N, CA, C and O atoms as CSV, one atom per row, in Angstrom:
chain,resi,resn,atom,element,x,y,z
A,1,SER,N,N,94.851,85.730,63.842
A,1,SER,CA,C,94.728,85.698,65.494
A,1,SER,C,C,94.183,87.254,66.018
A,1,SER,O,O,94.214,88.360,65.480
A,2,PRO,N,N,93.685,86.776,67.301
A,2,PRO,CA,C,93.325,88.600,67.816
A,2,PRO,C,C,94.893,88.455,68.698
A,2,PRO,O,O,95.793,87.641,68.903
A,3,PRO,N,N,94.315,90.440,69.165
A,3,PRO,CA,C,95.852,90.780,69.668
A,3,PRO,C,C,96.235,90.244,70.385
A,3,PRO,O,O,95.798,89.099,70.279
A,4,THR,N,N,97.005,90.358,71.345
A,4,THR,CA,C,97.669,90.003,72.457
A,4,THR,C,C,98.556,90.949,73.080
A,4,THR,O,O,98.785,91.983,72.453
A,5,MET,N,N,99.031,90.799,74.069
A,5,MET,CA,C,100.292,91.528,74.945
A,5,MET,C,C,101.790,90.755,75.361
A,5,MET,O,O,102.660,90.989,76.199
A,6,ASN,N,N,101.600,89.767,74.359
A,6,ASN,CA,C,103.068,89.327,74.511
A,6,ASN,C,C,104.019,90.109,74.107
A,6,ASN,O,O,104.016,90.823,73.105
A,7,GLY,N,N,105.079,89.937,75.120
A,7,GLY,CA,C,105.813,90.660,74.992
A,7,GLY,C,C,105.878,92.018,75.779
A,7,GLY,O,O,107.001,92.516,75.862
A,8,SER,N,N,104.723,92.759,76.429
A,8,SER,CA,C,104.384,93.961,77.052
A,8,SER,C,C,105.002,93.914,77.939
A,8,SER,O,O,105.341,92.768,78.234
A,9,GLY,N,N,105.489,94.999,78.832
A,9,GLY,CA,C,105.902,95.117,80.129
A,9,GLY,C,C,105.499,96.754,80.857
A,9,GLY,O,O,104.813,97.683,80.432
A,10,MET,N,N,106.145,96.595,81.901
A,10,MET,CA,C,106.023,97.738,82.675
A,10,MET,C,C,106.772,98.157,83.510
A,10,MET,O,O,106.851,97.409,84.485
A,11,ILE,N,N,107.513,99.258,83.570
A,11,ILE,CA,C,108.171,100.155,84.342
A,11,ILE,C,C,107.947,100.963,85.238
A,11,ILE,O,O,107.594,102.103,84.935
A,12,ILE,N,N,108.156,100.416,87.142
A,12,ILE,CA,C,107.685,101.864,87.939
A,12,ILE,C,C,109.051,102.267,88.401
A,12,ILE,O,O,110.097,101.753,88.796
A,13,ILE,N,N,108.530,103.430,88.160
A,13,ILE,CA,C,109.753,104.411,88.691
A,13,ILE,C,C,109.401,104.579,90.200
A,13,ILE,O,O,108.206,104.530,90.489
A,14,ASN,N,N,110.335,104.777,91.215
A,14,ASN,CA,C,110.266,104.922,92.498
A,14,ASN,C,C,108.976,104.044,92.907
A,14,ASN,O,O,107.956,104.680,92.643
A,15,PRO,N,N,108.707,102.805,93.458
A,15,PRO,CA,C,107.650,102.521,93.632
A,15,PRO,C,C,107.377,102.143,95.321
A,15,PRO,O,O,108.231,102.090,96.206
A,16,PRO,N,N,105.920,101.907,95.436
A,16,PRO,CA,C,105.843,102.336,96.765
A,16,PRO,C,C,106.416,101.142,97.764
A,16,PRO,O,O,106.537,100.030,97.250
A,17,TYR,N,N,106.781,101.304,99.177
A,17,TYR,CA,C,107.387,100.737,99.650
A,17,TYR,C,C,106.341,99.265,99.721
A,17,TYR,O,O,105.118,99.388,99.669
A,18,LEU,N,N,107.145,97.623,99.869
A,18,LEU,CA,C,106.492,96.794,99.643
A,18,LEU,C,C,105.365,95.935,98.531
A,18,LEU,O,O,104.738,94.876,98.562
A,19,LEU,N,N,105.544,97.106,97.547
A,19,LEU,CA,C,104.948,96.746,95.360
A,19,LEU,C,C,105.530,95.489,95.763
A,19,LEU,O,O,104.715,94.599,96.004
A,20,GLU,N,N,106.405,95.291,95.854
A,20,GLU,CA,C,107.215,94.172,94.896
A,20,GLU,C,C,106.561,92.695,95.505
A,20,GLU,O,O,106.364,91.637,94.908
A,21,GLU,N,N,106.324,93.043,96.844
A,21,GLU,CA,C,105.951,91.627,97.515
A,21,GLU,C,C,104.340,91.486,97.063
A,21,GLU,O,O,103.747,90.473,96.690
A,22,GLU,N,N,103.870,92.773,97.218
A,22,GLU,CA,C,102.162,92.761,96.815
A,22,GLU,C,C,102.287,91.944,95.783
A,22,GLU,O,O,101.795,90.816,95.811
A,23,MET,N,N,102.882,92.356,94.867
A,23,MET,CA,C,102.477,92.273,93.314
A,23,MET,C,C,102.973,90.576,93.524
A,23,MET,O,O,102.151,89.878,92.931
A,24,LYS,N,N,103.773,89.950,94.008
A,24,LYS,CA,C,103.923,88.620,93.987
A,24,LYS,C,C,103.003,87.956,94.212
A,24,LYS,O,O,102.648,87.051,93.456
A,25,LYS,N,N,102.424,88.252,95.278
A,25,LYS,CA,C,100.730,87.658,95.756
A,25,LYS,C,C,100.303,87.757,94.833
A,25,LYS,O,O,100.147,86.652,94.314
A,26,LEU,N,N,99.698,89.226,93.740
A,26,LEU,CA,C,98.994,88.953,92.755
A,26,LEU,C,C,99.299,88.534,91.619
A,26,LEU,O,O,98.346,88.250,90.893
A,27,SER,N,N,100.253,88.407,91.242
A,27,SER,CA,C,100.710,87.772,90.277
A,27,SER,C,C,99.764,86.326,89.187
A,27,SER,O,O,99.403,86.240,88.013
A,28,PRO,N,N,99.699,85.484,90.326
A,28,PRO,CA,C,98.674,84.226,90.413
A,28,PRO,C,C,97.409,84.772,89.387
A,28,PRO,O,O,97.185,84.562,88.195
A,29,PHE,N,N,96.797,85.459,90.279
A,29,PHE,CA,C,95.428,86.236,89.784
A,29,PHE,C,C,95.476,86.762,88.597
A,29,PHE,O,O,94.659,86.442,87.733
A,30,LEU,N,N,96.427,87.632,88.390
A,30,LEU,CA,C,96.309,88.125,87.059
A,30,LEU,C,C,96.885,86.992,85.675
A,30,LEU,O,O,96.469,86.778,84.536
A,31,ILE,N,N,97.661,86.634,86.231
A,31,ILE,CA,C,97.360,85.136,85.126
A,31,ILE,C,C,96.775,84.440,84.930
A,31,ILE,O,O,97.029,83.879,83.864
A,32,ASN,N,N,95.876,84.034,85.516
A,32,ASN,CA,C,94.973,84.021,85.637
A,32,ASN,C,C,93.711,84.557,85.439
A,32,ASN,O,O,92.835,83.711,85.260
A,33,ARG,N,N,93.364,85.709,85.418
A,33,ARG,CA,C,92.362,86.273,84.545
A,33,ARG,C,C,92.587,87.075,83.092
A,33,ARG,O,O,91.708,87.526,82.357
A,34,LEU,N,N,94.430,87.122,82.855
A,34,LEU,CA,C,95.023,88.178,81.499
A,34,LEU,C,C,95.274,86.698,80.572
A,34,LEU,O,O,95.119,86.342,79.404
A,35,GLY,N,N,95.687,86.184,81.679
A,35,GLY,CA,C,96.826,84.816,80.505
A,35,GLY,C,C,95.681,83.816,79.577
A,35,GLY,O,O,94.765,83.035,79.835
A,36,GLN,N,N,96.299,84.325,78.466
A,36,GLN,CA,C,94.841,83.273,77.451
A,36,GLN,C,C,95.319,81.556,77.033
A,36,GLN,O,O,94.710,80.731,76.352
A,37,ASP,N,N,96.628,81.452,77.742
A,37,ASP,CA,C,97.038,80.067,77.565
A,37,ASP,C,C,97.941,79.476,79.105
A,37,ASP,O,O,97.925,80.190,80.107
A,38,GLU,N,N,98.636,78.207,79.103
A,38,GLU,CA,C,99.263,78.032,80.225
A,38,GLU,C,C,100.753,78.259,79.766
A,38,GLU,O,O,101.653,77.565,80.238
A,39,ASN,N,N,101.027,79.371,78.717
A,39,ASN,CA,C,102.567,79.395,78.597
A,39,ASN,C,C,102.503,81.049,79.426
A,39,ASN,O,O,103.528,81.704,79.240
A,40,ALA,N,N,101.358,81.777,80.335
A,40,ALA,CA,C,101.025,82.981,80.462
A,40,ALA,C,C,101.879,82.539,82.217
A,40,ALA,O,O,101.819,81.595,83.004
A,41,GLN,N,N,102.595,83.827,82.140
A,41,GLN,CA,C,103.665,84.599,82.905
A,41,GLN,C,C,103.609,85.731,83.128
A,41,GLN,O,O,102.942,86.564,82.514
A,42,ILE,N,N,104.649,85.984,84.490
A,42,ILE,CA,C,104.857,87.529,84.808
A,42,ILE,C,C,106.166,87.258,85.841
A,42,ILE,O,O,106.312,86.541,86.831
A,43,THR,N,N,107.072,88.223,85.086
A,43,THR,CA,C,108.391,88.369,85.384
A,43,THR,C,C,108.347,89.670,86.091
A,43,THR,O,O,107.884,90.715,85.633
A,44,HIS,N,N,109.004,89.448,87.534
A,44,HIS,CA,C,109.804,90.549,88.041
A,44,HIS,C,C,111.116,91.028,88.130
A,44,HIS,O,O,111.787,90.304,88.865
A,45,LYS,N,N,111.739,91.975,87.661
A,45,LYS,CA,C,112.957,92.590,87.173
A,45,LYS,C,C,113.463,93.553,88.398
A,45,LYS,O,O,112.524,94.158,88.915
A,46,TRP,N,N,114.682,93.811,88.944
A,46,TRP,CA,C,114.670,95.158,89.078
A,46,TRP,C,C,115.480,95.781,88.375
A,46,TRP,O,O,116.595,95.260,88.354
A,47,LEU,N,N,115.366,96.700,87.784
A,47,LEU,CA,C,116.517,97.241,86.786
A,47,LEU,C,C,117.749,97.966,87.776
A,47,LEU,O,O,118.909,97.962,87.365
A,48,GLN,N,N,117.434,98.518,88.963
A,48,GLN,CA,C,118.191,99.126,89.655
A,48,GLN,C,C,117.332,98.685,91.191
A,48,GLN,O,O,116.122,98.860,91.340
A,49,LYS,N,N,118.272,98.078,92.268
A,49,LYS,CA,C,117.730,98.371,93.612
A,49,LYS,C,C,117.734,99.606,94.021
A,49,LYS,O,O,118.220,100.524,93.360
A,50,GLU,N,N,117.114,99.759,95.308
A,50,GLU,CA,C,117.323,100.944,96.312
A,50,GLU,C,C,118.642,100.905,96.757
A,50,GLU,O,O,119.269,99.886,97.044
A,51,HIS,N,N,119.310,102.847,96.837
A,51,HIS,CA,C,120.310,103.101,97.423
A,51,HIS,C,C,120.053,103.465,98.835
A,51,HIS,O,O,119.108,104.246,98.953
A,52,LEU,N,N,120.743,103.049,100.148
A,52,LEU,CA,C,120.074,103.415,101.509
A,52,LEU,C,C,121.035,104.557,101.803
A,52,LEU,O,O,122.262,104.463,101.820
A,53,LEU,N,N,120.482,105.390,101.978
A,53,LEU,CA,C,121.771,106.745,102.238
A,53,LEU,C,C,122.092,106.276,103.887
A,53,LEU,O,O,121.414,107.051,104.562
A,54,CYS,N,N,122.554,105.694,104.458
A,54,CYS,CA,C,122.992,105.232,106.189
A,54,CYS,C,C,124.574,105.994,105.852
A,54,CYS,O,O,125.443,106.022,106.724
C-alpha cells in the first residue's frame, strides 16, 4: 500500500490571532483534497490555552 499521513500531526507555537477559526473553516477543504477515504479527519486540540496578562 502507498505511504500515508496516518497519525501525523502539527504543533503550532504562538499561533497568530484567529488561526483556530481559520483552520476550522479550511478543514473541510483539506479533508476533501488530502483525505484518502471517508474516514479522513482533522482534529484541533489546544495543548495550552493563552494566558491573559491583565
